[in-house]
Structure formats: C-alpha cells, structure tokens
MARBA-3410 file (N, C-alpha, C, O; in Angstrom, 1 decimal):
223
-57.2,-43.1,-143.6,-57.2,-41.8,-143.8,-58.2,-41.4,-145.0,-59.1,-40.5,-145.0 ~ -57.8,-42.1,-146.0,-58.6,-41.9,-147.4,-59.4,-43.2,-147.6,-59.0,-44.3,-147.3 ~ -60.5,-42.9,-148.1,-61.3,-44.0,-148.4,-60.9,-45.0,-149.8,-60.4,-44.5,-150.8 ~ -61.2,-46.3,-149.7,-60.6,-47.2,-150.7,-61.2,-46.5,-152.1,-60.5,-46.6,-153.1 ~ -62.4,-46.0,-152.1,-62.9,-45.4,-153.4,-62.0,-44.2,-153.9,-61.7,-44.1,-155.1
-61.6,-43.4,-153.0,-60.8,-42.3,-153.3,-59.5,-42.7,-154.0,-59.1,-42.2,-155.0 ~ -58.9,-43.8,-153.2,-57.6,-44.3,-153.5,-57.5,-44.8,-154.9,-56.6,-44.5,-155.7 ~ -58.6,-45.5,-155.2,-58.9,-46.2,-156.6,-59.1,-45.1,-157.7,-58.6,-45.4,-158.8 ~ -59.6,-44.1,-157.3,-60.0,-42.9,-158.4,-58.5,-42.4,-158.6,-58.1,-42.3,-159.7 ~ -57.7,-42.0,-157.5,-56.5,-41.4,-157.8,-55.6,-42.2,-158.5,-54.8,-41.7,-159.3
-55.7,-43.7,-158.2,-54.8,-44.6,-158.8,-55.3,-44.7,-160.4,-54.4,-44.7,-161.2 ~ -56.5,-44.8,-160.8,-57.0,-44.9,-162.2,-56.5,-43.6,-162.9,-56.0,-43.6,-164.0 ~ -56.8,-42.5,-162.2,-56.5,-41.2,-162.9,-55.0,-41.1,-163.1,-54.5,-41.0,-164.3 ~ -54.3,-41.1,-162.1,-52.8,-41.1,-162.2,-52.2,-42.2,-163.4,-51.3,-41.8,-164.2 ~ -52.6,-43.3,-163.4,-52.0,-44.2,-164.4,-52.4,-43.9,-165.6,-51.6,-44.0,-166.6
-53.7,-43.4,-165.8,-54.1,-42.8,-167.2,-53.3,-41.6,-167.5,-52.9,-41.5,-168.7 ~ -53.0,-40.6,-166.7,-52.2,-39.4,-166.9,-50.9,-39.7,-167.3,-50.4,-39.1,-168.3 ~ -50.2,-40.8,-166.8,-49.0,-41.2,-167.2,-49.1,-41.8,-168.6,-48.2,-41.5,-169.4 ~ -49.9,-42.6,-168.8,-50.3,-43.1,-170.2,-50.3,-42.1,-171.2,-49.6,-42.2,-172.3 ~ -51.2,-41.1,-170.9,-51.3,-39.8,-171.8,-49.9,-39.4,-172.1,-49.5,-39.4,-173.2
-49.2,-39.1,-171.2,-48.1,-38.2,-171.3,-46.9,-39.1,-172.0,-46.0,-38.5,-172.6 ~ -47.1,-40.6,-171.9,-46.1,-41.3,-172.5,-46.5,-41.2,-174.1,-45.7,-41.0,-175.0 ~ -47.8,-41.4,-174.3,-48.1,-41.4,-175.7,-47.7,-40.1,-176.4,-47.1,-40.1,-177.5 ~ -48.1,-38.9,-175.7,-47.8,-37.7,-176.4,-46.3,-37.3,-176.4,-45.9,-36.6,-177.4 ~ -45.5,-37.7,-175.5,-44.1,-37.6,-175.5,-43.6,-38.3,-176.8,-43.2,-37.7,-177.8
-43.5,-39.5,-176.8,-43.0,-40.4,-177.8,-43.5,-40.1,-179.2,-42.7,-40.2,-180.2 ~ -44.7,-39.7,-179.4,-45.5,-39.6,-180.6,-45.0,-38.2,-181.1,-44.9,-38.1,-182.3 ~ -44.6,-37.2,-180.3,-44.1,-36.1,-180.6,-42.7,-36.1,-181.1,-42.4,-35.4,-182.1 ~ -41.8,-36.8,-180.4,-40.5,-37.1,-180.6,-40.4,-37.8,-182.0,-39.5,-37.5,-182.8 ~ -41.3,-38.8,-182.3,-41.1,-39.5,-183.6,-41.8,-38.7,-184.6,-41.2,-38.6,-185.7
-42.9,-38.1,-184.5,-43.4,-37.0,-185.4,-42.4,-36.1,-185.8,-42.4,-35.9,-187.0 ~ -41.6,-35.6,-185.1,-40.5,-34.5,-185.4,-39.6,-35.2,-186.1,-39.2,-34.7,-187.2 ~ -39.2,-36.4,-185.7,-38.1,-37.1,-186.6,-38.4,-37.3,-188.1,-37.6,-37.3,-189.0 ~ -39.8,-37.6,-188.2,-40.4,-37.7,-189.6,-40.8,-36.4,-190.3,-40.6,-36.1,-191.5 ~ -41.3,-35.7,-189.5,-42.0,-34.4,-189.9,-40.9,-33.2,-190.5,-41.0,-32.8,-191.7
-39.9,-32.9,-189.7,-38.9,-32.0,-189.8,-38.1,-32.2,-191.2,-37.9,-31.2,-191.9 ~ -37.6,-33.5,-191.6,-36.9,-33.7,-192.8,-38.0,-33.4,-193.9,-37.7,-32.7,-194.9 ~ -39.2,-34.0,-193.9,-40.3,-33.7,-194.7,-40.5,-32.3,-195.0,-40.7,-31.9,-196.2 ~ -40.5,-31.5,-194.0,-40.8,-30.1,-194.2,-39.6,-29.3,-194.8,-39.8,-28.4,-195.6 ~ -38.3,-29.8,-194.5,-37.3,-29.4,-195.2,-37.2,-29.4,-196.6,-36.9,-28.5,-197.3
-37.6,-30.6,-197.0,-37.5,-31.2,-198.4,-38.7,-30.3,-198.9,-38.5,-29.7,-200.0 ~ -39.7,-30.2,-198.4,-40.9,-29.4,-199.2,-40.6,-28.1,-199.4,-41.0,-27.5,-200.5 ~ -39.9,-27.5,-198.5,-39.3,-26.1,-198.6,-38.2,-26.1,-199.8,-38.2,-25.1,-200.6 ~ -37.3,-27.0,-199.8,-36.2,-26.8,-200.6,-36.5,-27.1,-202.0,-36.1,-26.5,-203.0 ~ -37.5,-28.2,-202.1,-37.9,-28.4,-203.6,-39.1,-27.7,-204.0,-39.7,-28.2,-205.0
-39.7,-26.7,-203.5,-40.5,-25.8,-203.9,-40.2,-25.1,-205.4,-39.1,-24.5,-205.5 ~ -41.1,-25.2,-206.4,-40.8,-24.8,-207.6,-40.4,-23.5,-207.9,-39.7,-23.2,-208.9 ~ -40.9,-22.6,-207.0,-40.9,-21.4,-207.1,-39.9,-20.6,-206.3,-39.1,-19.8,-206.8 ~ -40.0,-21.0,-204.8,-38.9,-20.4,-204.1,-37.8,-21.3,-203.4,-37.0,-20.8,-202.6 ~ -37.8,-22.5,-203.8,-36.9,-23.7,-203.0,-35.5,-23.5,-203.7,-35.2,-23.2,-204.9
-34.6,-23.8,-202.7,-33.1,-23.8,-203.0,-32.6,-24.9,-204.1,-31.7,-24.7,-204.9 ~ -33.5,-26.0,-204.0,-33.2,-27.0,-205.2,-34.7,-27.4,-205.8,-35.3,-28.5,-205.5 ~ -35.3,-26.5,-206.7,-36.6,-26.9,-207.2,-36.8,-28.3,-207.6,-35.9,-28.8,-208.4 ~ -37.7,-28.9,-207.4,-37.9,-30.5,-207.7,-39.5,-30.6,-207.7,-40.1,-31.0,-206.7 ~ -40.1,-30.2,-209.0,-41.7,-30.1,-208.8,-42.4,-31.4,-208.7,-43.4,-31.4,-208.1
-41.9,-32.6,-209.3,-42.5,-33.8,-209.1,-42.5,-34.3,-207.7,-43.5,-34.8,-207.1 ~ -41.2,-34.2,-207.2,-41.0,-34.6,-205.8,-41.9,-33.8,-204.9,-42.5,-34.3,-204.0 ~ -42.0,-32.5,-205.1,-42.7,-31.7,-204.1,-44.1,-32.0,-204.2,-44.7,-32.1,-203.1 ~ -44.7,-32.1,-205.5,-46.1,-32.5,-205.7,-46.5,-33.9,-204.9,-47.5,-33.9,-204.2 ~ -45.6,-34.9,-205.1,-46.0,-36.0,-204.7,-46.0,-36.0,-203.2,-46.8,-36.7,-202.6
-45.1,-35.4,-202.6,-45.1,-35.3,-201.0,-46.3,-34.5,-200.4,-47.0,-34.9,-199.5 ~ -46.5,-33.4,-201.2,-47.6,-32.7,-200.8,-49.2,-33.3,-201.0,-50.1,-33.0,-200.3 ~ -49.2,-34.1,-201.9,-50.4,-35.1,-202.1,-50.4,-36.1,-200.7,-51.4,-36.2,-200.0 ~ -49.3,-36.7,-200.6,-49.5,-37.8,-199.4,-49.7,-37.0,-198.1,-50.6,-37.3,-197.3 ~ -48.9,-36.1,-198.0,-49.2,-35.3,-196.7,-50.6,-34.6,-196.5,-51.2,-34.5,-195.4
-51.1,-34.2,-197.6,-52.7,-33.6,-197.7,-53.5,-34.7,-197.3,-54.3,-34.4,-196.5 ~ -53.5,-36.0,-197.8,-54.3,-37.1,-197.7,-54.2,-37.5,-196.1,-55.3,-37.6,-195.4 ~ -53.1,-37.7,-195.6,-52.9,-38.0,-194.2,-53.4,-36.9,-193.2,-53.8,-37.3,-192.1 ~ -53.3,-35.7,-193.6,-53.9,-34.7,-193.0,-55.3,-34.6,-192.9,-55.8,-34.2,-191.9 ~ -56.0,-35.1,-194.0,-57.4,-34.8,-194.1,-58.3,-36.0,-193.6,-59.5,-36.0,-193.5
-57.4,-37.2,-193.4,-58.1,-38.3,-192.7,-58.4,-38.2,-191.3,-57.6,-37.8,-190.5 ~ -59.7,-38.4,-191.0,-60.1,-38.4,-189.4,-59.2,-39.4,-188.6,-58.9,-40.5,-189.2 ~ -58.9,-39.1,-187.5,-57.9,-39.8,-186.7,-58.5,-41.1,-186.4,-57.9,-42.2,-186.6 ~ -59.8,-41.0,-186.0,-60.4,-42.5,-185.7,-60.2,-43.4,-186.6,-59.9,-44.6,-186.3 ~ -60.6,-43.0,-187.9,-60.4,-44.0,-189.0,-59.0,-44.3,-189.3,-58.7,-45.5,-189.7
-57.9,-43.4,-189.2,-56.6,-43.5,-189.3,-56.0,-44.6,-188.4,-55.3,-45.5,-188.8 ~ -56.5,-44.5,-187.2,-56.2,-45.7,-186.1,-56.7,-46.9,-186.8,-55.8,-47.8,-187.0 ~ -58.0,-47.0,-187.1,-58.4,-48.5,-187.7,-57.7,-48.7,-188.8,-57.2,-49.8,-188.9 ~ -57.4,-47.9,-190.0,-56.7,-48.3,-191.1,-55.3,-48.8,-190.7,-54.8,-49.7,-191.4 ~ -54.6,-48.3,-189.8,-53.3,-48.6,-189.4,-53.1,-49.8,-188.4,-52.0,-50.2,-188.0
-54.4,-50.3,-188.1,-54.2,-51.5,-187.1,-53.1,-52.6,-187.6,-52.3,-53.2,-186.9 ~ -53.3,-53.0,-189.1,-52.2,-54.0,-189.4,-50.9,-53.5,-189.3,-50.0,-54.3,-188.9 ~ -50.7,-52.3,-189.7,-49.3,-51.8,-189.7,-48.8,-51.7,-188.1,-47.6,-51.9,-187.8 ~ -49.8,-51.2,-187.4,-49.5,-51.2,-186.0,-49.0,-52.3,-185.3,-48.0,-52.2,-184.5 ~ -49.8,-53.5,-185.6,-49.5,-54.8,-185.2,-48.3,-55.4,-185.7,-47.7,-56.2,-185.0
-47.9,-55.0,-186.8,-46.6,-55.3,-187.4,-45.5,-54.6,-186.7,-44.5,-55.3,-186.6 ~ -45.5,-53.4,-186.3,-44.5,-52.5,-185.7,-44.2,-53.0,-184.2,-43.1,-53.4,-183.8 ~ -45.4,-52.9,-183.4,-45.3,-53.3,-182.0,-46.0,-54.7,-181.5,-46.0,-55.2,-180.4 ~ -46.6,-55.2,-182.5,-47.1,-56.7,-182.3,-48.5,-56.6,-181.5,-48.9,-57.6,-180.9 ~ -49.1,-55.5,-181.5,-50.3,-55.3,-180.8,-51.0,-54.1,-181.4,-50.4,-53.2,-182.0
-52.4,-54.1,-181.3,-53.1,-53.0,-182.1,-53.6,-52.1,-180.9,-54.1,-51.0,-181.3 ~ -53.6,-52.4,-179.7,-54.4,-51.8,-178.6,-53.2,-51.5,-177.5,-52.1,-52.0,-177.5 ~ -53.7,-50.6,-176.6,-52.7,-50.3,-175.6,-52.0,-49.0,-176.0,-52.2,-48.5,-177.1 ~ -51.3,-48.5,-175.0,-50.5,-47.2,-174.9,-49.4,-47.4,-176.0,-49.3,-46.5,-176.8 ~ -48.6,-48.4,-176.1,-47.6,-48.4,-176.9,-48.0,-48.4,-178.5,-47.3,-47.9,-179.4
-49.2,-49.1,-178.6,-49.7,-49.1,-180.0,-50.2,-47.8,-180.4,-50.0,-47.4,-181.5 ~ -50.8,-47.2,-179.5,-51.4,-45.7,-179.9,-50.5,-44.9,-180.4,-50.7,-44.0,-181.2 ~ -49.1,-45.1,-179.9,-48.0,-44.2,-180.4,-47.8,-44.3,-182.0,-47.4,-43.2,-182.5 ~ -48.0,-45.4,-182.7,-47.8,-45.4,-184.0,-48.9,-44.5,-184.8,-48.5,-43.7,-185.6 ~ -50.1,-44.6,-184.6,-51.2,-43.7,-185.4,-50.9,-42.2,-185.1,-51.0,-41.2,-185.9
-50.6,-42.1,-183.7,-50.4,-40.7,-183.1,-49.2,-40.0,-184.0,-49.4,-38.9,-184.4 ~ -48.2,-40.8,-184.2,-47.0,-40.1,-184.9,-47.4,-40.1,-186.4,-47.0,-39.2,-187.0 ~ -48.1,-41.0,-187.0,-48.5,-40.8,-188.5,-49.2,-39.7,-188.5,-48.9,-38.8,-189.4 ~ -50.3,-39.5,-187.7,-51.3,-38.2,-187.7,-50.7,-37.1,-187.5,-51.0,-36.1,-188.2 ~ -49.6,-37.0,-186.6,-48.9,-35.6,-186.2,-47.7,-35.3,-187.4,-47.4,-34.1,-187.7
-47.0,-36.3,-187.9,-46.0,-36.0,-188.7,-46.2,-35.1,-189.8,-45.4,-34.2,-190.1 ~ -47.3,-35.2,-190.6,-47.8,-34.3,-191.7,-48.0,-33.0,-191.4,-47.6,-32.1,-192.2 ~ -48.5,-32.7,-190.0,-48.8,-31.5,-189.5,-47.3,-30.9,-189.1,-47.0,-29.8,-189.4 ~ -46.6,-31.5,-188.7,-45.1,-31.1,-188.3,-44.5,-30.5,-189.6,-43.9,-29.4,-189.7 ~ -44.6,-31.4,-190.7,-44.0,-31.1,-191.9,-44.5,-29.9,-192.5,-43.6,-29.2,-193.0
-45.7,-29.5,-192.4,-46.3,-28.3,-193.0,-45.8,-27.1,-191.9,-45.5,-25.9,-192.3 ~ -45.7,-27.4,-190.8,-45.2,-26.2,-189.8,-43.8,-25.9,-190.2,-43.5,-24.7,-190.3 ~ -43.0,-26.9,-190.4,-41.6,-26.6,-190.8,-41.6,-25.9,-192.1,-40.8,-24.9,-192.3 ~ -42.3,-26.3,-192.9,-42.4,-25.7,-194.5,-42.7,-24.2,-194.3,-41.9,-23.3,-194.7 ~ -43.9,-24.1,-193.7,-44.4,-22.8,-193.5,-43.3,-21.7,-192.8,-43.1,-20.6,-193.3
-42.7,-22.3,-191.8,-41.9,-21.5,-191.1,-40.7,-21.2,-191.9,-40.2,-20.0,-191.9 ~ -40.2,-22.0,-192.7,-38.8,-21.6,-193.4,-39.3,-20.8,-194.5,-38.6,-20.0,-194.9 ~ -40.4,-21.0,-195.0,-40.8,-20.0,-196.1,-41.1,-18.5,-195.8,-41.2,-17.6,-196.6 ~ -41.2,-18.4,-194.3,-41.4,-17.0,-193.9,-40.1,-16.2,-193.7,-40.1,-14.9,-193.5 ~ -39.0,-16.9,-193.8,-37.7,-16.3,-193.6,-37.5,-15.3,-194.7,-37.8,-15.7,-195.9
-37.0,-14.2,-194.4,-36.8,-13.1,-195.4,-35.8,-13.6,-196.4,-34.8,-14.2,-196.1 ~ -36.2,-13.4,-197.7,-35.3,-14.0,-198.8,-33.9,-13.2,-198.9,-33.0,-13.6,-199.6 ~ -33.9,-12.1,-198.3,-32.8,-11.4,-198.4,-31.5,-11.9,-197.5,-30.3,-11.6,-197.7 ~ -32.1,-12.7,-196.4,-31.1,-13.3,-195.7,-30.5,-14.6,-196.4,-29.3,-14.9,-196.2 ~ -31.3,-15.1,-197.1,-30.9,-16.3,-197.9,-29.9,-15.9,-199.0,-28.8,-16.5,-199.2
-30.2,-14.7,-199.6,-29.2,-14.2,-200.7,-28.0,-13.6,-200.1,-26.9,-13.4,-200.8 ~ -28.1,-13.2,-198.9,-26.8,-12.6,-198.3,-26.0,-14.1,-198.0,-24.8,-14.2,-198.3 ~ -26.6,-15.2,-197.5,-25.8,-16.3,-197.5,-25.1,-16.8,-198.7,-23.9,-17.1,-198.7 ~ -26.1,-16.8,-199.8,-25.4,-17.2,-201.0,-24.3,-16.4,-201.6,-23.4,-16.9,-202.3 ~ -24.4,-15.2,-201.2,-23.3,-14.2,-201.7,-22.0,-14.5,-201.0,-20.9,-14.1,-201.5
-22.0,-15.1,-199.7,-21.0,-15.4,-199.0,-20.5,-17.1,-199.4,-19.8,-17.7,-198.7 ~ -21.0,-17.5,-200.4,-20.5,-18.8,-200.6,-21.1,-20.0,-199.9,-20.6,-21.1,-200.1 ~ -22.2,-19.8,-199.2,-22.8,-20.9,-198.4,-23.5,-22.0,-199.3,-24.1,-21.7,-200.3 ~ -23.4,-23.2,-199.0,-24.0,-24.3,-199.6,-25.6,-24.3,-199.2,-26.1,-23.8,-198.2 ~ -26.2,-25.1,-200.0,-27.7,-25.4,-199.7,-27.9,-26.0,-198.2,-28.9,-25.7,-197.5
-27.1,-26.8,-197.9,-27.0,-27.5,-196.9,-26.6,-26.3,-195.6,-27.2,-26.4,-194.5 ~ -25.8,-25.6,-195.8,-25.4,-24.8,-194.7,-26.5,-23.5,-194.7,-26.7,-23.0,-193.6 ~ -27.1,-23.1,-195.8,-28.4,-22.2,-195.7,-29.4,-22.7,-194.9,-29.9,-22.0,-194.0 ~ -29.8,-24.2,-195.2,-30.8,-24.7,-194.5,-30.5,-24.8,-192.8,-31.4,-24.6,-191.9 ~ -29.4,-25.2,-192.6,-29.1,-25.7,-191.0,-28.6,-24.4,-190.3,-28.7,-24.3,-189.1
-27.9,-23.4,-191.1,-27.4,-22.3,-190.4,-28.0,-21.0,-190.5,-27.6,-20.0,-189.8 ~ -29.0,-21.0,-191.4,-29.8,-19.8,-191.7,-31.1,-19.9,-191.6,-31.7,-19.1,-190.9 ~ -31.7,-20.8,-192.3,-33.3,-21.1,-192.3,-33.7,-21.4,-191.0,-34.4,-20.6,-190.4 ~ -33.2,-22.5,-190.6,-33.7,-23.2,-189.4,-33.7,-22.2,-188.1,-34.7,-22.0,-187.3 ~ -32.5,-21.7,-187.9,-32.4,-20.6,-186.8,-33.2,-19.6,-187.0,-33.9,-19.2,-186.0
-33.4,-18.9,-188.1,-34.1,-17.8,-188.3,-35.7,-18.2,-188.0,-36.4,-17.4,-187.5 ~ -36.1,-19.3,-188.3,-37.5,-19.9,-188.2,-37.7,-20.3,-186.9,-38.9,-20.6,-186.6 ~ -36.8,-20.5,-186.0,-37.1,-21.3,-184.6,-38.3,-20.8,-183.9,-39.1,-21.6,-183.5 ~ -38.6,-19.4,-183.7,-39.6,-19.0,-183.1,-41.0,-19.5,-183.6,-41.9,-19.8,-182.8 ~ -41.2,-19.5,-185.0,-42.2,-20.0,-185.6,-42.5,-21.5,-185.5,-43.6,-22.0,-185.4
-41.4,-22.3,-185.5,-41.3,-23.7,-185.4,-41.6,-24.1,-184.1,-42.4,-25.1,-183.9 ~ -41.2,-23.4,-182.9,-41.7,-23.7,-181.6,-43.0,-23.5,-181.5,-43.7,-24.4,-181.0 ~ -43.7,-22.5,-181.9,-45.1,-22.3,-181.9,-45.9,-23.3,-182.5,-47.0,-23.6,-182.0 ~ -45.5,-23.8,-183.7,-45.9,-24.8,-184.5,-45.9,-26.3,-183.6,-46.9,-27.0,-183.5 ~ -44.7,-26.4,-183.2,-44.4,-27.7,-182.4,-45.4,-27.6,-181.2,-46.1,-28.6,-181.0
-45.6,-26.5,-180.5,-46.5,-26.4,-179.4,-48.0,-26.7,-179.7,-48.7,-27.3,-178.9 ~ -48.4,-26.3,-181.0,-49.9,-26.7,-181.5,-49.9,-28.2,-181.7,-50.8,-28.9,-181.5 ~ -48.6,-28.7,-182.2,-48.7,-30.1,-182.6,-48.9,-30.9,-181.4,-49.6,-31.9,-181.4 ~ -48.3,-30.6,-180.2,-48.4,-31.3,-179.1,-49.8,-31.1,-178.4,-50.4,-32.1,-177.9 ~ -50.4,-29.9,-178.5,-51.7,-29.8,-177.9,-52.8,-30.5,-178.9,-53.9,-30.7,-178.5
-52.4,-30.9,-180.1,-53.3,-31.6,-181.1,-53.2,-33.2,-180.7,-54.1,-34.0,-180.8 ~ -51.9,-33.4,-180.2,-51.8,-34.9,-179.9,-52.2,-35.3,-178.8,-52.5,-36.5,-178.6 ~ -52.4,-34.2,-177.7,-53.3,-34.5,-176.5,-54.7,-34.7,-176.7,-55.4,-35.2,-175.8 ~ -55.2,-34.2,-177.8,-56.6,-34.3,-178.2,-56.8,-35.7,-179.0,-57.7,-36.4,-178.8 ~ -55.8,-36.0,-179.8,-55.7,-37.3,-180.5,-55.6,-38.5,-179.5,-56.3,-39.5,-179.6
-54.8,-38.2,-178.5,-54.6,-39.4,-177.4,-55.8,-39.7,-176.6,-56.1,-40.7,-176.1 ~ -56.7,-38.5,-176.6,-57.9,-38.8,-175.8,-58.8,-39.6,-176.8,-59.5,-40.6,-176.4 ~ -58.9,-39.3,-178.0,-59.6,-40.1,-179.0,-59.1,-41.6,-179.1,-59.9,-42.5,-179.3 ~ -57.8,-41.7,-179.0,-57.3,-43.1,-179.1,-57.9,-44.0,-178.1,-57.9,-45.2,-178.3 ~ -58.4,-43.4,-176.9,-59.1,-44.3,-175.9,-60.3,-44.8,-176.3,-60.8,-45.8,-175.7
-60.8,-44.3,-177.4,-62.1,-44.9,-178.0,-61.8,-46.3,-178.5,-62.7,-47.1,-178.5 ~ -60.5,-46.5,-179.0,-60.3,-47.9,-179.6,-59.2,-48.7,-178.7,-58.4,-49.5,-179.2 ~ -59.3,-48.4,-177.5,-58.5,-49.2,-176.6,-57.0,-48.8,-176.5,-56.1,-49.5,-176.3 ~ -56.9,-47.4,-176.7,-55.6,-46.8,-176.6,-55.0,-46.5,-175.1,-53.8,-46.2,-175.0 ~ -55.9,-46.6,-174.1,-55.5,-46.3,-172.9,-55.3,-44.7,-172.8,-55.6,-43.9,-173.7
-54.9,-44.3,-171.7,-54.8,-42.9,-171.2,-56.1,-42.3,-170.7,-57.1,-43.0,-170.4 ~ -56.2,-41.0,-170.7,-57.3,-40.4,-170.0,-58.5,-40.4,-170.8,-59.6,-40.3,-170.2 ~ -58.5,-40.4,-172.3,-59.7,-40.7,-173.0,-60.4,-42.0,-172.7,-61.6,-42.0,-172.6 ~ -59.5,-43.1,-172.5,-60.1,-44.4,-172.2,-60.8,-44.3,-171.0,-61.9,-44.9,-170.9 ~ -60.2,-43.7,-169.8,-60.8,-43.5,-168.5,-62.3,-42.9,-168.9,-63.4,-43.5,-168.8
-62.2,-41.7,-169.4,-63.3,-40.9,-169.5,-64.6,-41.9,-170.3,-65.7,-41.7,-169.9 ~ -64.2,-42.7,-171.2,-65.2,-43.5,-172.0,-65.6,-44.5,-171.3,-66.8,-44.6,-171.1 ~ -64.7,-45.3,-170.7,-65.1,-46.6,-170.0,-65.7,-46.4,-168.6,-66.6,-47.2,-168.3 ~ -65.4,-45.5,-167.7,-65.7,-45.3,-166.5,-66.8,-44.2,-166.5,-67.9,-44.3,-166.0 ~ -66.4,-42.9,-167.2,-67.3,-41.9,-167.1,-68.6,-41.9,-168.0,-69.6,-41.5,-167.5
-68.4,-42.4,-169.3,-69.5,-42.5,-170.2,-70.4,-43.9,-170.0,-71.6,-43.9,-169.7 ~ -69.5,-45.0,-170.1,-70.2,-46.2,-170.3,-70.9,-46.6,-168.7,-71.9,-47.3,-168.6 ~ -70.3,-46.2,-167.8,-70.6,-46.6,-166.4,-71.4,-45.3,-165.8,-72.1,-45.4,-164.8 ~ -71.3,-44.2,-166.4,-71.9,-43.0,-165.9,-71.4,-42.5,-164.5,-72.1,-42.1,-163.6 ~ -70.1,-42.7,-164.4,-69.4,-42.2,-163.2,-68.9,-40.8,-163.5,-67.8,-40.7,-164.1
-69.6,-39.9,-163.2,-69.2,-38.5,-163.7,-67.8,-37.8,-163.2,-67.1,-37.1,-163.9 ~ -67.5,-38.3,-161.9,-66.1,-37.9,-161.5,-65.1,-38.5,-162.4,-64.1,-37.8,-162.6 ~ -65.2,-39.7,-163.1,-64.2,-40.2,-164.0,-64.3,-39.6,-165.4,-63.5,-39.7,-166.3 ~ -65.4,-38.9,-165.5,-65.3,-38.0,-166.9,-64.9,-36.8,-166.7,-64.1,-36.3,-167.6 ~ -65.2,-35.9,-165.6,-64.7,-34.7,-165.5,-63.3,-34.4,-165.1,-62.7,-33.3,-165.2
-62.7,-35.6,-164.4,-61.3,-35.6,-163.8,-60.4,-35.7,-165.0,-59.3,-35.0,-165.0 ~ -60.6,-36.5,-166.0,-59.7,-36.5,-167.2,-59.8,-35.2,-168.1,-58.8,-34.7,-168.6 ~ -61.0,-34.5,-168.3,-61.3,-33.5,-169.0,-60.4,-32.3,-168.5,-59.6,-31.7,-169.2 ~ -60.6,-32.1,-166.9,-59.9,-31.2,-166.2,-58.4,-31.2,-166.3,-57.7,-30.2,-166.4 ~ -57.9,-32.5,-166.3,-56.4,-32.8,-166.5,-55.9,-32.4,-168.0,-54.9,-31.8,-168.2
-56.7,-32.8,-168.8,-56.3,-32.4,-170.4,-56.3,-30.9,-170.5,-55.3,-30.3,-171.0 ~ -57.3,-30.1,-170.0,-57.4,-28.7,-170.1,-56.1,-28.1,-169.4,-55.5,-27.1,-169.8 ~ -55.7,-28.7,-168.2,-54.5,-28.1,-167.4,-53.3,-28.3,-168.3,-52.6,-27.3,-168.5 ~ -52.9,-29.6,-168.9,-51.9,-30.1,-169.9,-51.9,-29.0,-171.0,-50.8,-28.6,-171.4 ~ -53.0,-28.6,-171.6,-53.0,-28.0,-172.8,-52.5,-26.4,-172.3,-51.7,-25.7,-173.0
-53.1,-25.9,-171.2,-52.7,-24.7,-170.7,-51.2,-24.6,-170.4,-50.6,-23.6,-170.8 ~ -50.5,-25.5,-169.8,-49.3,-25.4,-169.4,-48.5,-25.6,-170.4,-47.4,-25.0,-170.4 ~ -48.7,-26.4,-171.6,-48.0,-26.6,-172.8,-47.9,-25.3,-173.7,-46.9,-24.9,-174.2 ~ -49.1,-24.6,-173.8,-49.3,-23.5,-174.5,-48.5,-22.3,-173.8,-47.9,-21.6,-174.6 ~ -48.4,-22.1,-172.4,-47.8,-21.0,-171.8,-46.3,-21.3,-172.0,-45.5,-20.4,-172.3
-45.8,-22.7,-171.9,-44.2,-22.9,-172.0,-44.0,-22.7,-173.3,-42.9,-22.1,-173.5 ~ -44.7,-23.0,-174.3,-44.4,-22.9,-175.8,-44.2,-21.3,-176.1,-43.3,-20.9,-176.7 ~ -45.3,-20.6,-175.7,-45.4,-19.2,-176.1,-44.2,-18.6,-175.4,-43.5,-17.7,-176.0 ~ -43.8,-18.9,-174.2,-42.6,-18.4,-173.5,-41.3,-18.5,-174.2,-40.5,-17.6,-174.3 ~ -41.2,-19.7,-174.6,-39.9,-20.1,-175.2,-39.7,-19.4,-176.6,-38.7,-18.8,-177.0
-40.9,-19.4,-177.4,-40.9,-18.8,-178.6,-40.6,-17.2,-178.5,-39.8,-16.6,-179.3 ~ -41.2,-16.6,-177.5,-40.9,-15.3,-177.2,-39.5,-15.0,-176.8,-39.0,-14.0,-177.3 ~ -39.0,-15.8,-175.9,-37.6,-15.7,-175.6,-36.7,-15.6,-176.9,-35.9,-14.7,-177.0 ~ -36.9,-16.6,-177.7,-35.9,-16.9,-179.0,-36.3,-15.5,-179.9,-35.4,-15.0,-180.6 ~ -37.5,-15.0,-179.8,-37.8,-14.0,-180.7,-36.9,-12.6,-180.2,-36.4,-11.8,-181.0
-37.0,-12.6,-179.0,-36.4,-11.3,-178.5,-34.8,-11.4,-178.4,-34.1,-10.4,-178.3 ~ -34.4,-12.6,-178.6,-32.8,-12.5,-178.7,-32.3,-12.6,-180.1,-31.1,-12.7,-180.4 ~ -33.2,-12.5,-180.9,-32.8,-12.3,-182.5,-32.2,-10.9,-182.9,-31.8,-10.7,-184.0
END
C-alpha cells in the first residue's frame, strides 16, 4: 500500500521525533531540579529585597549563571564532552545530549524563578511575616504559589528553547530532528527530510506555547 521509501521516511522522522521528545522531557525535568532551588536562593539572598540577604553568595551564583547563559550552546556541548562522557559514558547520542541541554537550561530556569518571585507584592510577604511565618513558609506557601502563573510562562519558554537547543545538538551527533535535518536534509540534499523536521518542531512549539499559556491563564484566573 505504501512505498518502501515512504515507510522509511516515516520511520526515520518518527524515531527522530521520539528522540527529541525524550531529550526535551528529561532535560526540562533535570533543569527544573537544578534551576528552581538556584532561583529561590538568588531571590532569598538578594542584598536589597531578600528574605535572608547574603551578597557574596548571591553575586557568586549570579556570575556563574550569567557565564553559562552567555555561552553559545554548540560551544557548551563541546566543552562538556568530558563531563558528559563521565556522567553517561558517551558523548554522542540522545542520552548524552540531555547533559548539556540540562546545563544550558538550568541557569535560564533559575532566572525565571528569581524574576517571578521578585514580582510578588511585598505587602503579601509583610502580611505573612506579621503572622509569624518563617522564611521557609514564606517561600513555599506565599512566594511560589503567588508567582506560579509567571513561573509557568517561564517554564514554557524554557521548553521552547530546549526544543531549539535539541535541534542544534543534532549537529554534534545528538540525534533527534536536528540530526535528521542535517544528515539527510542538508548533507544529502533530501529536502523532504529537511522540511519535515522543521514542520514538526514548529508544531511542537505551537502546542507547548498554547498549553503553557492556557495553564498560566487558568492559574491567574483562580487567584
């Protein structure tokens, strides 16, 4: 019913889509595990508005995060080859790509969390303090719930950025849709293998943006 060429195309694109989704899913989870605590620490240690100001710690973390955010992703992947090989025992493939994707996204998540927490009305914090709340309670029962719509929007942008990064990871053997577009679409000039991955990436971005915006709006409406 279907030609062998069409079946091969669907198989290659389907496998690459699955690899991209795996990379984005796990790197999002790991970057949140790293970035959320960092963002909370940055907000809490701020020398002017922090719950527990600590200027040396805050500035040190800020410098490290700014350096990681400023580094181009392709260069970061190459620099992290030894670390990636140490963690997952290989520097290429889908599993290996999760490591640099996580390192690239974690600083972005940290800044998203820090910015969202700082946007919370100071009056809410003062009210919580007047009722005897501890710093821990203020962070997890006041700041995070109040900032959740902004956090969701930020995480949505993080996932979209990770989709773009995962495509770039294909240039260094990371697998996924970017790898197909480069190996088949560009190097062999098979345009259907180039346009197919691009179309799927655009669809994924649109779906994630719509879902993220919907969730954030629902949270905003319930506040």
